[in-house]
N, C-alpha and C positions, 0 to 999 in steps of 0.2 A: 500344485495349488497356489493360488494367489492369497497370501496371508495379509490380513488387514488388522492392525492394532487400532482400536477405537479408544484412544486415550490422549488427553491433552497434557499428560504428565511427562515432563522431560526426563524424570527418573525412569519411568517405565520404558520410554523409547531407548534410553541408554542401556538399560538392562537387556532389552530385546536384541539390540545390536550385538551384545556379547554372546548370544547364542549362535551367531553365524548363520542365521536363517533369513533369507530375503523376506522383507515385509514392507508394507507401506502404512502410513498413518492417515486415517480418514476419520474426521470427527462428524458426529451427527449433532442434532440439536441438544440443548441442555435437558437433562432428565432431573426432575425434582426428586431428590433423594429422601423420600418419606417412607418410613418403615411402618407397616401396619401395627396397630396396637396389639399387644399380646405376643408379638414375634419374639422368640428367645434371642438374646443378643448374639449368640453364636451362629444363628441362621441369617443374620442381617447382611453380611458381605456377599454371600452367594445370591440372596434375594436381589440385592442391588445390582450385582453383575448381570444377572438374568434380565432385569428390568432394562438396563442399558443396552443389552443385546437386542431385546424385543423392540426397542425404540429406534434401532438402526434401520436404514433403508433395506428393501428386499435384496437378498444375495443372489448372484448368478451361480451356475453349477460348478464353477472352478474357484469360488471364493471361500475362505475360511476366516471368520471373524473372531477376534479375541477382545473380550471386555473384562474388566476387573474392578474390584472395589476393596479397599482396605479399611478396617476399623480396629480400634484398640478397646479392649475390655479390661477394666480395673475395678475390683471390688463390685462386680456385677453391673458396673456402669458402662454404657456404650459411649465411647469417645470418638466422634468423627472429627471433622475439621473445626477448629475454634472459630467462633463468631467474631472475635476481636481480641484485644489485648487482655482484658479482664478474664475472658473465657480461657485463653491460652495459659494464663497464670494459674487459674483454678485447676486445669488439667495437669499441668506440670507439678503442682503441689500434691495432687492426688497420686501421681506416679512416683514422686520422691520417696525413696526408701521402701518401695513396694515392688512386687511382681505384677506384671500385667501381661496380657496375651494379645498378640497381633494376629489378626485373622484376615486373610485375603481370599475373597471369593473370585473365582475365575470361571468365565463361561466361554466355551468354544462352540461356534455354530456355523453350519453350512446351510445350503438351501434345503437339505434333506433331514438333518438331525442336529441335536444339541447335546453337549456334555458339559456338566459343571462340577466343580469341586471347591473345597475350602482348605487352605493351608493354615496350620496353627504353629505359632512360635511363641515361646515364653521368654520374656525379657525381664531382667532384674536390675533395677536402678538403685544406686547408693542414695543416701539422703542428700538432697540439694538445698543449698541456702537460698533465701529470697534474692540475694544479690546475684547468684549464679542464674537463677530463673530470669530475673530482669535483664541481665546481660544477654542471655541467649535470645530472648524475645526481641530485644532492641537490635541486635546485630544480625540475626538470621530471619526474623519475621516469619514465623512458622505457621502462617494462616492457611496454607494449602496442604497441610499434612495432618493425617489422622493422629489424634492424641497430642497434637501441637508440637511434634518433634520429628527430626530426621536423624536416624542412626548414623548417617554419613556426615553429620554436621558436628559442631563443637559440643553440643549437649551429649551426643552419642559418645564422643571421644572421652569425655570426663565423667559421664554419669552411668553408662552401662557397665555393670559389673560382670554379667554373663548373659549368654543367650542359649536357649535350648531349642534347637530347630534351625530353620533356614534364615540366615542373615539377610539374604536377598528378599525374603518375604517381608521382613521388617522395612526394607526400602520400598516395597510396594508390588513386587512380583516374584512369586516363588519359582525361580528359574528351573530347578531340577524337576519339580513336579510338572511344571508347564511343558518342558521339553518331552518328558515321558508321555504326558497326555497327548501332546501333538503327534508323537510317533504312533501311538495307539489309535488315535482318532483319525488321523489322515491315512494311516495304513502304509506309510512309506517314509523313507529318510529324505531329507531335503538336501 
């Protein structure tokens, strides 16, 4: 099968390369990431991954499309990508000294069927000072990351005390679960 990753994220592309499975990257138009009112926060990433998949062009018989969306949930608040510096500060202050959950929804689709799942990872941050938060925002500009941070960047190095679940999920793609799902969904090894 021809595997297509529909993601502009350089992190997701790099993670996919690590699986050793041939794939191409193909972007479709921007999808407005609006979650219907009343949607439980834990259902949001899979909903968004399915929405991205449905917005993609029609697939041919030998294509398998992968779409994904990652969100952070802390104290029942859904944290997507920050709207700017003040929003990033707000999010990082909320995460400081707290546990939060990183959820990535993944949707696999062919011309004939669809399979979606959500990966859950608990992340525990130590308390962060306002100076540490300001430094991170200024040096790493975390505006393209759910929860305003990247585990693979400075804030992850100094702030994450422990992780329960997939580290790669925190980076944006739960590789082990994705690999297993691909093997089951495609019915063969690549």
